[in-house]
Structures are given as structure tokens and as C-alpha cells.
C-alpha positions as CSV (number, residue, x, y, z in Angstrom):
1,M,-35.8,-20.1,19.2
2,M,-33.0,-18.5,17.0
3,P,-32.4,-20.4,13.8
4,L,-29.2,-22.3,13.5
5,L,-28.0,-20.2,10.6
6,Q,-28.4,-17.0,12.7
7,I,-26.5,-18.6,15.6
8,F,-23.7,-19.6,13.2
9,L,-23.5,-16.1,11.8
10,L,-23.4,-14.6,15.3
11,L,-20.5,-16.8,16.3
12,L,-18.8,-16.0,13.0
13,G,-19.0,-12.3,13.7
14,L,-17.7,-12.7,17.2
15,G,-14.8,-14.6,16.0
16,I,-15.4,-17.6,18.3
17,L,-15.0,-20.2,15.5
18,G,-11.8,-18.5,14.4
19,I,-10.5,-18.8,18.0
20,L,-11.0,-22.5,17.8
21,G,-9.4,-22.8,14.4
22,I,-12.6,-24.3,12.9
23,P,-12.5,-24.6,9.1
24,A,-14.1,-21.7,7.3
25,V,-17.4,-22.3,5.6
26,E,-18.7,-20.2,2.7
27,V,-22.0,-18.6,3.8
28,P,-24.6,-17.9,1.1
29,G,-24.6,-14.2,0.3
30,S,-21.3,-13.6,2.2
31,R,-18.0,-12.5,0.5
32,L,-15.9,-13.7,3.4
33,L,-13.8,-16.1,1.3
34,D,-14.0,-14.4,-2.1
35,A,-10.4,-13.3,-2.6
36,L,-11.2,-12.1,-6.1
37,N,-13.1,-9.2,-4.6
38,T,-10.2,-8.0,-2.4
39,P,-10.1,-4.1,-2.6
40,I,-7.1,-2.5,-4.3
41,R,-5.7,0.9,-3.2
42,K,-2.7,3.0,-4.1
43,R,0.1,2.8,-1.5
44,D,1.8,6.0,-0.3
45,Q,5.1,4.1,0.3
46,G,6.6,1.1,-1.4
47,P,8.0,-2.0,0.4
48,P,11.4,-1.8,2.1
49,S,14.2,-1.9,-0.4
50,H,15.8,-5.1,1.0
51,L,12.6,-7.1,1.3
52,K,11.2,-8.5,-2.0
53,W,9.2,-11.3,-3.6
54,E,11.3,-13.5,-5.9
55,P,9.9,-16.0,-8.3
56,F,10.4,-19.6,-7.2
57,Q,12.7,-21.4,-9.8
58,G,13.0,-24.9,-8.4
59,R,15.3,-24.0,-5.5
60,L,15.1,-21.9,-2.4
61,P,16.7,-18.4,-3.0
62,P,19.3,-17.1,-0.4
63,D,17.9,-15.2,2.6
64,A,14.4,-16.6,2.2
65,V,12.2,-15.6,5.1
66,S,11.0,-18.6,7.2
67,S,8.8,-19.5,10.1
68,W,8.9,-22.6,12.3
69,N,5.6,-24.6,12.3
70,R,5.1,-26.3,15.6
71,H,2.1,-28.2,14.2
72,T,4.2,-30.0,11.5
73,G,7.6,-29.7,13.1
74,H,9.0,-28.2,9.8
75,L,10.6,-25.0,8.8
76,E,8.2,-23.2,6.4
77,F,9.0,-20.4,4.0
78,I,6.7,-17.6,3.1
79,C,5.2,-17.7,-0.4
80,S,2.6,-15.7,-2.3
81,T,0.7,-16.2,-5.5
82,M,-1.8,-14.3,-7.7
83,E,-3.7,-17.5,-8.6
84,L,-7.3,-17.2,-7.5
85,G,-6.6,-13.6,-6.3
86,C,-3.9,-12.4,-3.9
87,N,-2.9,-15.3,-1.6
88,S,0.0,-16.0,0.7
89,G,0.9,-19.3,2.4
90,S,3.7,-21.7,3.0
91,Y,6.4,-23.5,1.0
92,D,7.6,-26.6,2.8
93,P,10.5,-28.3,0.9
94,V,9.6,-31.5,2.6
95,R,6.1,-31.5,1.1
96,G,7.1,-30.6,-2.4
97,P,7.9,-27.7,-4.8
98,Y,4.6,-25.9,-4.4
99,C,3.0,-23.1,-2.4
100,S,0.2,-24.2,-0.1
101,F,-2.4,-21.5,0.4
102,P,-6.0,-21.1,1.7
103,N,-8.8,-20.2,-0.7
104,R,-12.5,-20.5,-0.6
105,G,-12.6,-23.1,2.2
106,Q,-9.9,-25.3,0.8
107,E,-6.2,-25.8,0.8
108,K,-4.8,-25.0,-2.6
109,H,-1.4,-25.8,-4.2
110,T,0.4,-24.0,-7.0
111,S,3.9,-24.3,-8.5
112,N,3.7,-20.7,-9.8
113,F,4.6,-18.7,-6.8
114,N,7.0,-16.2,-5.2
115,I,9.2,-16.5,-2.1
116,L,9.7,-13.7,0.3
117,V,13.4,-12.7,0.5
118,N,15.2,-10.5,3.0
119,A,18.3,-9.6,1.0
120,G,21.3,-9.9,3.2
121,G,19.0,-10.3,6.2
122,F,19.2,-6.6,6.5
123,E,15.6,-5.7,7.3
124,A,14.6,-6.2,11.0
125,L,11.6,-8.5,10.8
126,D,9.3,-9.3,13.7
127,W,6.0,-11.1,14.3
128,V,3.5,-8.9,16.1
129,D,0.2,-9.9,17.7
130,D,-3.0,-8.5,16.2
131,S,-6.7,-9.5,15.6
132,F,-9.9,-9.1,13.7
133,G,-8.3,-8.1,10.3
134,T,-6.2,-5.3,11.6
135,V,-2.5,-5.2,11.0
136,P,0.4,-3.2,12.6
137,E,2.3,-0.4,10.9
138,N,4.7,-1.6,8.3
139,A,3.0,-5.0,7.9
140,V,4.4,-7.0,4.9
141,E,1.9,-7.1,2.0
142,S,1.2,-10.5,0.3
143,C,0.8,-8.7,-3.0
144,P,1.6,-5.1,-4.1
145,S,-1.1,-2.6,-3.2
146,V,-3.6,-5.1,-1.9
147,D,-5.0,-5.3,1.7
148,V,-3.8,-8.8,2.2
149,F,-0.8,-9.3,4.5
150,V,1.5,-12.1,5.6
151,G,0.4,-13.7,8.9
152,R,0.6,-16.8,10.9
153,S,-1.1,-18.8,13.6
154,R,0.1,-21.7,15.8
155,D,-0.8,-23.9,12.9
156,G,1.2,-22.3,10.1
157,L,1.6,-19.4,7.6
158,G,-1.3,-17.8,5.8
159,K,-2.9,-14.5,4.8
160,V,-4.5,-11.7,6.8
161,S,-7.4,-10.0,5.0
162,K,-8.6,-6.6,6.2
163,E,-11.9,-6.9,4.4
164,H,-12.7,-10.3,5.8
165,R,-11.3,-9.4,9.2
166,A,-9.4,-12.7,9.8
167,L,-6.3,-14.7,9.2
168,F,-6.7,-17.7,6.8
169,V,-4.4,-20.8,7.0
170,A,-4.3,-23.9,4.8
171,L,-4.5,-26.9,7.2
172,G,-5.2,-30.5,6.4
173,G,-6.8,-29.8,3.0
174,E,-9.1,-27.1,4.4
175,E,-9.0,-23.3,4.9
176,V,-9.0,-22.4,8.6
177,W,-9.6,-18.9,9.9
178,Y,-8.5,-17.2,13.1
179,K,-9.4,-13.9,14.7
180,W,-6.3,-13.7,16.8
181,Y,-2.9,-14.1,15.0
182,Q,0.5,-12.6,14.3
183,V,1.5,-10.4,11.4
184,L,5.0,-10.1,9.8
185,V,6.3,-6.5,10.1
186,V,9.4,-4.6,9.2
187,K,10.7,-2.8,12.2
188,T,11.4,0.9,11.7
189,G,11.7,4.0,13.8
190,P,14.3,5.2,16.3
191,S,17.0,2.7,17.3
192,D,20.4,2.6,18.8
193,I,22.8,1.5,16.1
194,S,26.3,0.1,16.6
195,I,28.8,-1.6,14.3
196,V,30.8,-4.2,16.3
197,G,32.9,-7.3,15.9
198,V,35.1,-5.7,13.2
199,A,37.5,-8.3,11.7
200,Y,40.1,-7.6,9.0
201,N,40.8,-9.9,6.1
202,L,44.5,-9.1,5.7
203,S,44.7,-11.5,2.7
204,T,42.8,-8.8,0.8
205,A,45.1,-6.0,1.8
206,L,46.3,-3.6,-0.9
207,E,49.3,-1.5,0.0
208,H,50.9,1.5,-1.7
209,S,53.9,3.4,-0.5
210,E,56.0,6.3,-1.8
211,D,58.8,8.6,-0.6
212,V,57.7,12.0,0.6
213,V,59.7,15.1,1.5
214,L,58.6,16.4,4.9
215,A,60.9,19.4,5.4
216,E,63.9,21.1,3.8
217,A,66.6,23.6,4.9
218,L,69.6,25.2,3.3
219,V,73.1,24.9,4.8
220,Q,75.8,27.3,3.4
221,N,79.6,27.5,3.4
222,E,81.0,30.7,2.1
223,G,84.5,29.8,3.1
224,C,87.3,28.7,0.8
225,G,87.6,25.3,2.2
226,A,85.2,22.5,3.1
227,A,83.6,22.9,6.5
228,P,81.1,21.0,8.7
229,G,77.5,22.1,8.3
230,S,74.7,21.6,10.8
231,T,71.0,22.2,10.9
232,F,67.8,20.8,12.6
233,L,64.7,19.5,10.8
234,E,61.4,18.6,12.2
235,E,57.8,18.1,10.9
236,A,54.5,16.6,12.0
237,T,52.5,14.1,9.9
238,E,49.0,12.9,10.2
239,T,48.2,9.2,10.9
240,E,44.7,8.5,9.7
241,H,42.4,5.5,10.0
242,T,39.1,5.5,8.0
243,W,36.3,3.0,7.8
244,R,33.7,3.0,4.9
245,S,31.1,0.8,3.3
246,D,29.5,0.7,-0.1
247,H,26.3,-0.6,1.3
248,P,23.6,2.0,0.7
249,A,22.2,1.8,4.2
250,L,25.6,2.1,5.9
251,A,26.4,5.1,3.7
252,T,23.6,7.1,5.5
253,V,23.3,5.4,8.9
254,R,24.3,7.2,12.1
255,G,25.6,5.2,15.1
256,T,28.7,4.0,16.8
257,L,31.7,2.0,15.4
258,R,33.7,-0.1,17.8
259,A,36.9,-1.1,16.0
260,A,40.7,-1.5,16.4
261,P,42.8,0.6,14.1
262,L,45.4,-1.2,12.0
263,V,49.0,-0.1,13.0
264,L,52.4,-1.0,11.6
265,T,54.6,-3.0,13.9
266,G,58.0,-4.5,13.5
267,T,56.5,-7.6,11.9
268,G,53.8,-6.0,9.8
269,W,50.3,-4.7,10.1
270,A,48.3,-5.6,13.3
271,A,45.2,-4.4,15.1
272,A,45.7,-2.0,18.0
273,N,43.4,-1.5,21.0
274,A,39.7,-1.1,20.1
275,T,38.1,2.3,20.3
276,S,34.6,3.7,19.9
277,L,34.0,6.3,17.1
278,P,30.9,8.1,15.8
279,W,29.7,6.6,12.5
280,V,28.0,9.1,10.2
281,G,28.1,7.3,6.8
282,G,31.6,6.3,7.8
283,A,34.1,6.8,10.6
284,S,37.6,8.2,10.9
285,I,40.2,9.0,13.5
286,A,43.5,10.9,13.1
287,K,46.4,12.0,15.2
288,F,49.5,14.1,14.5
289,V,52.9,12.5,15.0
290,S,55.9,14.7,15.5
291,H,59.2,13.7,13.7
292,G,62.2,15.4,15.1
293,P,64.1,17.4,15.6
294,H,66.6,15.5,13.4
295,E,70.1,17.0,13.4
296,V,72.0,17.0,10.1
297,Q,75.8,17.2,10.4
298,E,77.7,16.8,7.2
299,E,80.7,18.4,5.5
300,V,79.7,21.2,3.1
301,P,82.0,21.9,0.1
302,A,83.7,25.4,-0.2
303,R,81.6,28.2,-1.6
304,S,78.5,26.0,-1.7
305,E,75.1,25.6,-0.3
306,C,73.5,22.3,0.3
307,T,69.9,21.2,0.9
308,A,69.1,19.2,4.0
309,V,66.0,17.1,3.5
310,L,63.8,15.3,6.0
311,R,62.2,12.4,4.2
312,G,59.8,9.6,5.1
313,R,57.9,6.8,3.6
314,R,54.1,7.3,3.2
315,R,52.3,4.0,3.4
316,D,48.6,3.5,2.5
317,L,46.9,0.2,3.4
318,Q,43.3,-0.7,2.3
319,V,41.7,-3.9,3.6
320,I,38.2,-5.4,3.6
321,F,36.5,-5.9,7.0
322,T,33.5,-7.8,8.2
323,A,31.3,-6.7,11.2
324,Q,27.9,-6.9,12.8
325,L,25.4,-4.1,12.4
326,R,23.2,-4.1,15.5
327,R,20.0,-2.2,16.0
328,E,18.2,-2.0,19.3
329,F,14.7,-0.4,19.0
330,R,12.9,1.5,21.7
331,D,10.7,-1.4,22.5
332,G,13.7,-3.6,23.3
333,F,13.7,-5.5,20.0
334,Q,17.2,-6.3,18.7
335,H,18.4,-7.1,15.2
336,S,21.9,-8.0,14.1
337,V,23.1,-8.5,10.5
338,G,26.5,-9.1,9.0
339,V,28.0,-6.2,6.9
340,T,31.2,-5.6,5.0
341,G,33.3,-2.6,4.2
342,W,36.8,-1.4,3.8
343,A,39.3,0.2,6.2
344,Q,42.2,2.4,5.2
345,T,45.2,3.4,7.1
346,R,47.7,6.1,6.1
347,V,51.0,6.5,8.1
348,V,54.5,8.0,7.5
349,T,57.4,5.8,8.6
350,G,61.1,5.6,8.3
351,V,61.8,9.3,8.8
352,S,65.4,10.4,8.4
353,A,67.4,13.6,7.5
354,R,70.5,14.1,5.3
355,I,72.2,16.4,2.9
356,E,71.0,15.5,-0.6
357,Q,72.2,18.2,-3.1
358,C,74.9,20.8,-3.1
359,R,75.6,23.7,-5.6
360,E,78.1,26.5,-5.9
361,L,77.2,29.8,-4.4
362,A,76.9,32.7,-6.9
363,R,78.1,36.2,-6.5
364,V,80.7,35.6,-3.7
365,P,84.1,37.1,-3.7
366,P,86.9,34.9,-5.1
367,C,89.2,33.1,-2.7
368,P,92.7,34.5,-2.3
369,A,95.3,32.8,-4.5
């Protein structure tokens, strides 16, 4: 008959105990639970720029990454600590200001820990099924350059160890291990990107205007008496709408912007009909507006030439906008996050033509006495 220890080790290797969520037991001669011996290797690529571990300083930082625990009915936040090796677990504000993590068969607590933060909610995070110590591509590390990753089971948050081929969770004072689990990953790869829901905060609007000369023409009168002068002036100006953002990701992203340009109405600035534009680090749309022909009819003094001028008022408006950046990945996963930027509109209004300056003609025969 097979000894009980051999039977236990066989079940352990098959992952049957982990399936059931049985507390882990330290087996003599085994390094299954020795987190201090976790291998360290150099990473080829660092963590995503918007995902970071922040030291816990008595209160939850903004954009902390959370997971709902169906076992406790509480919202838990992902924490990590280097106490007793690399460990990750859960911070539950209801339980107290400490990180609960699994280690060497027990549930441990520490007040010296980090909280996982997704700054601005920008990174697309997902929980992906895995098993037996393997993790998907772009799995979130519990500690830098260590093969320990953020994972969870139906009973809560914990750590996935590649070396020990399991997920470990602190539960009821004990360390419980699982062979089937979920791993936190950062979604990357091809996706359809759109910027939608653009709204303008007109209370932040900055406007600048100046007079501009659009066209000029000379009107001459070589006669010895005042005479009516006439000419036509016309010109085209460009009305331009631009959207930009200082956010590093939006400065390089390629996608589609759905927005309504701001136009000048009789009562002020207002949003026109929405249109779709390509976004390549920004977006812009322009159209040419023809002004004229404007006829100038004014009396020109004798022996003089006058300048007919077509003038307008160039107005520049800059305003902050908010929007939603949406990403839909090839596997159907969708992620949406709020973004901000600024929109600028340049338009020429109030175009009119008139005689502005007259001067005597030189080198013309004198008028008869």
C-alpha cells in the first residue's frame, strides 16, 4: 500500500488539493512555500508607464486597482510587500490599515506595503484565466523583476508563483493554494481607438482677436475735380478647428475623433454638428470661406489715389474639452477612460471694404487755371 505521505505528494503535484482550496502544508524537503528562494531575473521591458506601486500612507491613493471579493462581500485593493520575500495580497479598508498576504502556510499582515495604482485609469486591465503557475503575456508583477504575479481566486487576492506553480491566497488565518486562478494583465496589442463624448468647458475659454487686412486695391482720379471711384475686393480665408492633448499617450495614438466644431453664432460660440476625423496625435479640419466680391464706391479727391481695403476680424478661441478614449481589442475586450485636451478655432468675421487712405498723385500735368 502506498504510504500516506506519497499519496499526499501525488495529489499535491496533480493540483487536486489546490482545486479544493485546501490550506497549503509545508512538506519536509519541499520549497513550495519558501518565498525567500523566489528566482530573480532581468526583465526586457519595464511595467506600463501608468501602472505603478505606491507606498501606503494611511489612506487609499486615487485610482487604486480593486477587486470584488464574493467570499467577504467587500471591495479589496491589490497590495504588495517585500516582507518575508515578494508577496502580494489584499488591502481591505474594513479590516484595517494593513496588507493581508499568504506566506509559509499562514495569513500574514503588514502595515508596510504598496498599493497598485492605475494612474488616470488609463491602462486597460483584465483578469485572465490561467493555471499551474503559468501567467499570460503582460501579467502584472507583484515586485520588480521577480516571478511572482498578481492573481485571484473566488476567495480573494493573492500571488501567483511560477516556481511553485500555484496561486496563494490568505484566507481565514491560513495560506490556501489553487492550481486554477485568474491573473491581472495589462491589455496591449491592436485595438480600434476612438475619442468620443467631447464636451467643451466654455468657462475656460480664452479668446484673442485682431483686425487683419485681407485685400487692397488702388483707386485713382487724375481729374481736376472730385469724382466717384469704384472697385471690387474679394478674398478667401481659412476657418480652422484643431483638437490636441498634452497627455503623452494621446500625443502618439492613432484613431478616430468624433466631435462637434465650435462655431460663432449671433449669440456667441456654440457647437455645430458632430463630425468624424482621423486622430494622429491630434485632429484638425479646415475649410475656405470666400468673402466678396465687396464693391467700394466712394468719392475720390482730385489728382489723388486712394487705397480700398478689405478688412476683417480674426478671432482665435481656445477651450478645454473632456472626452472618453475608447479602445476595443481584437478579442472584444473594451476599455474606456476619461481624457482632457484643448480645442482651438480660428475664424475671420466682420468682413467689410472701404476707402481708407488717399494721397496726391505725383507727376501729373497741372490743372488749367
